[in-house]
C-alpha positions in Angstrom: 0.0 0.0 0.0 2.8 2.4 0.8 4.5 1.6 -2.6 1.2 2.3 -4.4 0.8 5.6 -2.5 4.4 6.6 -3.4 3.9 5.7 -7.1 0.6 7.6 -7.4 2.3 10.6 -5.7 5.3 10.4 -8.1 3.0 10.4 -11.1 0.9 13.3 -9.7 3.9 15.5 -8.9 5.6 14.9 -12.2 2.4 15.9 -14.0 2.8 19.4 -12.3 6.2 20.0 -13.8 7.4 17.4 -16.4 5.3 18.6 -19.4 6.4 22.3 -19.0 9.5 23.3 -20.9 8.7 20.8 -23.6 7.9 21.3 -27.3 4.3 20.7 -28.4 2.0 21.7 -31.3 -1.7 22.6 -31.1 -4.0 23.2 -34.0 -2.4 26.6 -34.1 1.0 27.4 -32.6 4.0 25.2 -32.0 6.6 26.0 -29.4 7.7 25.5 -25.8 4.7 25.2 -23.5 4.5 26.1 -19.8 1.8 25.2 -17.3 0.7 27.3 -14.3 3.3 29.4 -12.5 6.1 27.8 -14.6 5.3 30.4 -17.2 6.7 33.1 -14.9 8.7 31.6 -12.0 10.6 28.9 -13.9 11.4 31.3 -16.7 12.8 33.8 -14.2 15.2 31.2 -12.9 16.2 30.1 -16.4 17.0 33.8 -17.1 19.2 33.9 -14.0 21.1 30.8 -15.2 21.5 32.1 -18.7 22.7 35.6 -17.8 23.5 36.5 -14.2 26.7 34.5 -13.6 28.6 35.8 -16.7 30.3 38.4 -14.6 31.0 39.3 -11.0 29.2 40.8 -9.1 26.3 38.8 -10.6 24.0 40.9 -12.8 20.3 41.3 -12.8 18.9 39.5 -15.8 16.1 42.0 -16.6 17.6 45.4 -15.7 20.8 46.4 -17.4 23.3 48.0 -15.0 21.9 46.5 -11.8 23.4 43.7 -9.7 21.5 40.6 -8.7 20.6 41.0 -5.1 18.0 40.1 -2.5 17.2 36.8 -4.2 17.8 33.1 -3.6 20.0 31.9 -6.5 21.8 28.9 -4.9 19.9 26.4 -7.0 20.4 28.5 -10.1 24.2 28.3 -9.6 23.9 24.5 -9.5 21.9 24.5 -12.7 24.4 26.9 -14.3 27.3 24.6 -13.4 25.5 21.7 -15.0 25.2 23.6 -18.2 29.0 23.6 -18.3 29.0 19.8 -18.6 26.4 19.9 -21.4 23.1 19.6 -19.6 20.6 22.2 -20.8 19.1 24.3 -17.9 15.6 23.6 -19.2 16.2 19.8 -18.9 17.7 20.2 -15.4 14.9 22.4 -14.1 11.9 20.5 -15.5 13.1 16.9 -15.7 16.1 16.1 -13.6 15.6 18.1 -10.4 12.0 17.0 -9.9 13.0 13.3 -9.9 15.9 14.0 -7.5 13.6 16.0 -5.2 10.9 13.3 -5.1 13.3 10.6 -4.2 15.0 12.7 -1.5 11.7 14.1 -0.1 10.1 10.7 0.1 13.2 9.0 1.7 13.5 11.7 4.3 9.8 11.6 5.0 9.9 7.9 5.6 12.9 8.2 7.9 11.4 11.0 9.9 8.0 9.2 10.2 9.6 6.1 11.5 11.3 8.1 14.2 7.9 9.2 15.4 6.0 5.9 15.0 7.7 2.9 13.4 4.4 1.8 11.9 3.4 1.4 8.2 0.1 3.0 9.1 1.6 6.1 10.5 4.1 6.3 7.7 1.3 6.1 5.2 -0.8 8.8 6.9 2.2 11.2 7.0 3.1 10.5 3.4 -0.5 11.1 2.3 -0.8 14.4 4.0 2.6 15.6 2.9 1.8 14.6 -0.7 -1.8 15.6 -1.0 -3.2 17.7 1.8 -5.2 20.6 0.5 -7.2 23.6 1.6 -11.0 24.0 1.9 -10.9 26.3 -1.1 -13.4 24.0 -2.8 -16.0 25.1 -0.3 -15.8 28.6 -2.0 -16.2 27.2 -5.5 -19.0 24.8 -4.4 -20.9 27.8 -2.9 -20.3 30.1 -5.9 -20.3 27.7 -8.8 -21.4 24.3 -7.5 -18.2 22.7 -8.5 -14.8 21.9 -7.1 -13.0 22.9 -10.3 -11.1 26.1 -10.1 -10.4 25.6 -6.4 -6.8 24.3 -6.5 -4.9 27.6 -6.7 -7.6 29.8 -5.2 -5.9 30.1 -1.8 -2.3 29.7 -0.5 -0.2 27.2 -2.3 -1.0 23.6 -1.3 1.2 20.4 -1.1 0.7 19.2 -4.7 1.9 22.6 -6.0 5.3 22.3 -4.3 7.2 21.7 -7.6 5.8 24.9 -9.1 8.4 26.4 -6.8 11.4 24.1 -7.0 13.5 26.1 -4.5 10.7 25.8 -1.9 10.4 22.1 -2.6 14.0 21.5 -1.9 13.9 23.7 1.2 11.3 21.2 2.6 13.9 18.5 2.3 16.4 20.6 4.2 13.7 21.3 6.9 13.1 17.5 7.1 16.8 17.0 7.7 16.7 19.5 10.5 13.7 17.8 12.1 15.5 14.4 11.9 18.5 15.7 13.7 16.4 17.5 16.4 14.5 14.3 16.9 17.7 12.4 17.6 18.6 15.0 20.4 22.3 14.9 19.8 24.2 17.7 21.5 27.7 17.1 20.1 29.5 19.7 18.1 29.2 17.7 14.9 25.4 17.7 15.2 25.2 21.4 16.0 27.5 22.2 13.1 25.3 20.1 10.8 22.2 21.9 12.0 23.8 25.3 11.4 24.9 24.2 8.0 21.4 23.0 7.0 20.0 26.4 8.2 22.5 28.2 6.0 21.6 25.9 3.1 17.9 26.7 3.6 18.6 30.4 3.6 20.5 30.0 0.3 17.5 28.0 -1.2 14.6 30.1 0.0 14.4 33.2 2.2 11.2 32.1 3.9 12.4 28.6 4.6 15.6 30.2 6.0 13.7 32.4 8.4 11.7 29.4 9.7 14.8 27.3 10.0 16.6 29.9 12.0 13.7 30.2 14.4 13.3 26.5 14.8 17.0 25.7 15.4 17.5 28.7 17.7 14.5 27.6 19.7 15.9 24.1 19.9 19.2 25.4 21.1 17.4 27.4 23.8 15.4 24.4 24.9 18.7 22.5 25.3 20.1 25.3 27.4 17.1 25.2 29.7 17.4 21.4 30.0 21.2 21.0 30.4 22.2 24.5 31.8 25.3 24.4 29.6 26.0 28.0 28.6 29.2 27.1 26.9 27.5 24.6 24.6 24.7 27.2 23.9 27.3 29.9 23.0 29.0 27.5 20.6 25.7 26.5 19.0 24.6 30.1 18.5 28.0 31.1 17.2 27.8 28.3 14.6 24.3 29.2 13.6 25.2 32.9 13.2 28.3 32.1 11.1 26.5 29.9 8.7 23.4 32.1 8.5 25.3 35.4 8.0 27.6 33.6 5.5 24.6 32.4 3.5 23.1 35.9 3.3 26.4 37.4 2.2 27.1 34.7 -0.4 23.7 34.4 -1.9 21.8 37.6 -1.4 24.4 40.3 -2.1 22.9 42.6 0.7 25.3 45.5 0.0 24.1 46.0 -3.6 22.3 49.3 -4.3 18.5 48.9 -4.0 15.5 51.0 -3.3 16.1 50.4 0.4 13.6 50.1 3.2 12.7 47.1 5.3 12.1 43.8 3.7 8.9 43.4 5.7 6.5 45.9 7.2 4.2 45.4 10.2 0.7 45.6 9.0 -1.6 43.3 11.0 -4.3 41.3 9.1 -3.6 42.8 5.7 -3.2 39.3 4.2 -6.2 38.0 6.3 -8.7 40.6 5.2 -8.6 39.5 1.6 -10.4 36.3 2.5 -13.7 38.1 3.0 -13.0 41.2 0.9 -12.2 39.6 -2.4 -15.4 38.7 -4.4 -13.6 35.6 -5.8 -13.0 34.3 -2.2 -15.3 33.9 0.8 -16.8 37.3 0.2 -18.8 38.7 3.2 -19.9 42.2 2.1 -21.8 43.2 5.3 -19.0 42.1 7.6 -16.4 44.1 5.5 -18.6 47.2 5.6 -19.1 46.9 9.3 -15.3 46.6 9.8 -14.6 49.7 7.8 -17.2 51.6 9.7 -15.9 50.5 13.1 -12.2 51.1 12.1 -13.1 54.7 11.3 -14.5 55.2 14.7 -12.2 56.6 17.4 -13.8 54.5 20.1 -12.8 50.9 21.0 -15.3 48.4 19.7 -15.7 44.9 21.0 -17.7 44.1 17.8 -14.6 45.1 15.7 -12.5 42.6 17.7 -15.2 39.9 17.2 -15.2 40.6 13.4 -11.4 40.3 13.3 -11.6 37.0 15.2 -14.2 35.6 12.8 -12.2 36.7 9.8 -9.0 35.1 11.2 -10.9 31.9 11.9 -12.2 31.7 8.3 -8.8 32.5 7.0 -7.1 29.7 9.0 -9.8 27.1 8.5 -10.0 27.6 4.7 -6.3 27.6 4.2 -5.4 24.8 6.5 -8.2 22.5 5.3 -8.3 19.1 7.0 -4.9 19.8 8.6 -6.8 21.8 11.1 -7.6 18.6 13.0 -4.0 18.5 14.0 -5.0 21.0 16.7 -6.8 18.1 18.4 -3.5 16.3 19.1 -1.8 19.5 20.2 -4.8 20.5 22.5 -5.1 17.1 24.0 -1.4 16.8 25.0 -1.2 20.4 26.1 -4.1 19.8 28.4 -2.6 16.6 29.8 0.9 18.2 29.9 2.3 15.4 27.7 3.3 17.4 24.7 6.9 16.5 24.1 9.7 19.0 23.7 9.9 18.2 20.0 6.2 18.8 19.5 6.4 22.0 21.5 9.1 23.1 19.1 6.9 22.3 16.0 3.8 24.0 17.6 5.7 27.2 18.4 7.2 27.2 14.9 3.8 26.9 13.3 2.5 29.8 15.4 5.6 31.8 14.4 5.2 31.1 10.7 1.5 32.1 10.8 2.3 35.2 12.9 4.7 36.4 10.1 2.0 35.7 7.5 -0.8 37.4 9.4 1.0 40.5 10.8 3.5 41.5 8.1 3.6 42.4 4.4 6.6 42.4 2.1 8.3 45.0 0.1 7.5 44.7 -3.6 4.8 42.1 -3.7 3.0 42.9 -0.4 1.2 39.6 -0.1 4.3 37.5 -0.5 4.6 36.8 3.2 2.0 34.1 2.5 5.0 31.9 1.8 5.6 31.6 5.5 2.3 29.9 5.8 3.5 27.1 3.5 5.9 25.9 6.2 3.1 26.1 8.8 1.0 23.8 6.6 3.9 21.5 6.1 4.6 21.1 9.9 0.8 20.9 10.7 0.7 17.8 8.4 2.7 16.0 11.1 0.1 16.7 13.8 -2.7 15.7 11.4 -1.1 12.3 10.8 -0.6 11.9 14.6 -4.2 12.8 15.3 -5.6 10.3 12.8 -3.1 7.6 13.9 -4.4 7.9 17.5 -8.0 7.9 16.3 -7.4 4.7 14.3 -5.6 3.0 17.2 -8.3 3.9 19.7 -11.6 3.6 17.7 -10.6 0.7 15.4 -13.5 0.4 12.8 -15.0 3.7 13.6 -11.5 5.2 13.3 -11.2 3.8 9.8 -14.4 5.5 8.8 -13.3 8.9 10.3 -9.9 8.7 8.6 -11.5 7.8 5.3 -13.8 10.8 5.5 -10.9 13.2 6.4 -8.8 11.8 3.5 -11.7 12.3 1.0 -12.2 15.9 2.3 -8.5 16.5 1.7 -8.5 15.6 -2.0 -10.7 18.0 -4.0 -8.1 20.8 -4.3 -5.4 18.3 -5.3 -7.7 16.8 -7.9 -8.3 20.3 -9.3 -4.6 20.9 -9.4 -4.1 17.7 -11.4 -6.9 18.6 -13.7 -5.3 22.0 -14.3 -1.9 20.6 -15.1 -3.2 17.7 -17.2 -5.1 20.0 -19.5 -3.8 20.8 -23.0 -2.8 23.2 -24.3 -0.8 24.9 -21.5 -1.6 28.4 -20.2 1.5 30.0 -21.9 4.1 29.3 -24.5 7.0 30.6 -26.6 6.4 30.1 -30.3 8.9 28.4 -32.6 9.4 31.6 -34.5 10.4 33.5 -31.3 12.7 30.6 -30.3 14.5 30.8 -33.7 14.9 34.5 -33.2 16.1 34.1 -29.6 18.6 31.4 -30.6 20.0 33.7 -33.3 20.2 36.5 -30.8 22.1 34.2 -28.4 24.9 33.7 -30.9 25.4 37.5 -31.2 28.0 39.4 -29.3 27.2 40.4 -25.7 24.8 43.3 -25.3 21.6 44.7 -23.8 18.3 44.1 -25.4 15.4 46.5 -25.5 11.8 45.6 -26.2 8.9 47.9 -25.2 6.8 46.6 -22.3 3.3 45.5 -23.3 0.4 47.7 -22.4 -2.7 46.1 -20.8 -4.4 46.2 -24.2 -1.6 43.9 -25.5 -2.5 41.1 -23.1 -4.3 38.1 -24.7 -6.7 35.9 -22.8 -7.1 32.9 -25.1 -4.8 30.0 -24.2 -2.1 29.4 -24.8 -0.9 32.9 -24.2 2.4 34.0 -25.7 4.8 35.0 -23.0 5.5 38.1 -25.1 2.0 39.3 -24.0 3.0 39.3 -20.3 4.9 42.3 -18.9 6.1 40.3 -15.9 8.3 37.9 -17.8 12.0 37.2 -18.6 11.7 34.8 -21.5 13.9 36.9 -23.8 16.8 36.7 -21.4 16.1 33.1 -20.6 16.4 31.9 -24.2 18.9 34.4 -25.6 21.3 34.8 -22.7 21.2 38.6 -23.2 20.4 41.1 -20.4 17.2 43.1 -20.9 17.1 46.9 -20.7 14.0 46.4 -18.5 11.6 43.4 -18.0 9.8 41.3 -15.4 8.7 44.1 -13.2 7.4 41.7 -10.5 11.0 40.4 -9.9 12.4 43.9 -10.0 10.0 44.9 -7.2 11.0 41.9 -5.1 14.7 42.5 -5.5 14.4 46.2 -4.7 15.5 47.5 -8.1 14.6 51.2 -8.6 13.0 50.6 -12.0 10.0 52.9 -12.2 11.6 55.7 -14.2 13.0 53.3 -16.8 9.6 51.5 -17.0 8.0 54.8 -17.8 10.7 55.5 -20.3 10.2 52.1 -22.0 6.5 52.7 -22.4 7.0 56.2 -23.9 10.4 55.7 -25.5 12.2 57.7 -28.2 15.4 57.3 -30.2 17.5 58.4 -27.2 16.6 55.1 -25.6 18.6 53.3 -28.3 21.8 54.9 -26.8 21.5 52.6 -23.8 21.0 49.3 -25.7 22.7 47.1 -28.3 19.7 45.2 -29.7 16.0 46.0 -30.3 13.5 43.1 -30.2 10.3 44.0 -32.2 7.3 41.8 -32.2 4.8 42.0 -35.1 2.0 41.4 -32.6 2.8 44.8 -31.1 4.6 46.7 -33.8 6.7 49.8 -32.8 5.4 51.9 -35.7 6.3 55.5 -36.3 8.8 55.8 -33.4 11.0 53.2 -35.1 11.0 55.1 -38.4 12.8 58.1 -36.8 15.5 55.8 -35.4 16.1 53.5 -38.4 19.3 55.3 -39.3 20.8 54.1 -36.1 19.5 50.5 -36.4 20.3 47.6 -38.7 18.0 44.6 -39.2 20.0 41.5 -38.4 17.1 38.9 -38.4 13.4 38.6 -39.2 10.8 36.0 -39.5 7.0 35.8 -39.3 6.8 37.1 -35.7 10.0 38.9 -34.8 12.4 41.5 -36.2 15.8 42.0 -34.6 17.8 45.2 -34.9 21.4 45.9 -34.0 22.2 49.4 -32.8 24.8 51.2 -34.8 26.9 52.2 -31.8 29.6 53.9 -33.9 27.0 56.2 -35.4 25.3 56.8 -32.1 28.6 57.8 -30.5 29.4 60.2 -33.3 26.1 61.9 -32.7 
């Protein structure tokens, strides 16, 4: 049964990533197709691999003149090194890494589960929830549309979507390694060094996983201090943790590079929570929202406002955690009996910490991005969900089997919708063959900066598959040409703190002076440049054209003479 579960999970997870980055043809276009978030996130990482590491300090793929900073690029360096031995980055990202991750993740899960209960039943329960646990987002679609379809990506990212963020997926493996070492309760220097190293690795892989790992390991060291009263050991442990953590930040985030400045996160309580009842696409409660606005505007303290916030928080947690919420039963029972072990106290406190960051803070750039802290809370709560159901089955026998079966069935709808989404053809987005031919030609040209005007909202196409060229927040030109963009992928520029707004405005209303800053101009026939280009043609030379793209080389000698 465990083998069947693992095989089903393997197929399901590979469906979410394997097809992307592959060549397909529909009745219309042929090209490289990308499902879901891969059309943006994976492309961004491919752009880093193809461009960023060509010089030091590493350069920002989509903003000429800026350094790459404030972003986790550890895995990208590994992919880059593999290209040097002949393995294309697109193969590594979409084919090789997913298989490596699944084997590593499953092996560590089984090892960790057996340290809690060496029982096939418990191992199976933990594997199921780590693989397939989902939110109650389908309640929203059932109420609104009387269907579960469309629910999978409605709320915070769920388990089966892990490989849409490969860096996050690998950070879970590192977190499992940390949990295994903590469970073994070793206090020697070797174990402390390994814990500190794993924390540093998680920082390098993913900022959010790094923060959670720092908190968890620091808390573990503090618990050891309270138990053993060994201040020397505690000092060594904290020193190791600090060295590896700071080292990872310095190596992989380039914190001293020029940015727009400001705090990475800002304290803004319930900003991420309020969306659950304010967004008409979610659990929309118009009367409650209006009442909250009215009471917030009042200078007087209102118990009703507090009650509204409590209800909103309850809805937010319940819908996002889904069936994982029953893990609270295990925590509550053992807290009441004072039998909650030190390890489980650590996990419970870390879950609370992760949700605290999600609920009370917003992030620079993409304000809602602190939701990624909640992913780790979901991951850790899966452990308590499996423990709860294991105890129920042990205690209630046949009735327990019925209860567990119901919980499992209630956990599946969002995962089924995710599978349906990624199994559909064609994909959401693609790069056409004609564009790929042009980009491969551009890749062979001398190094330089590429300019292409950012698309306006009117340029965006809705029919699938959507060309990546229609999306302003994309780095596909860099990913497939190896050339740095003058400006592109504004979402990532926001996240990395690049001061891009003036250049973005200039690129939308550009003139011939803009050509002074670039080496190549990439024109799409789907959004022709028109009269502006006529005035600059004396400074440009066509070097390639096909049915979709025309490439120009800037005549730098003439530009300089002017």
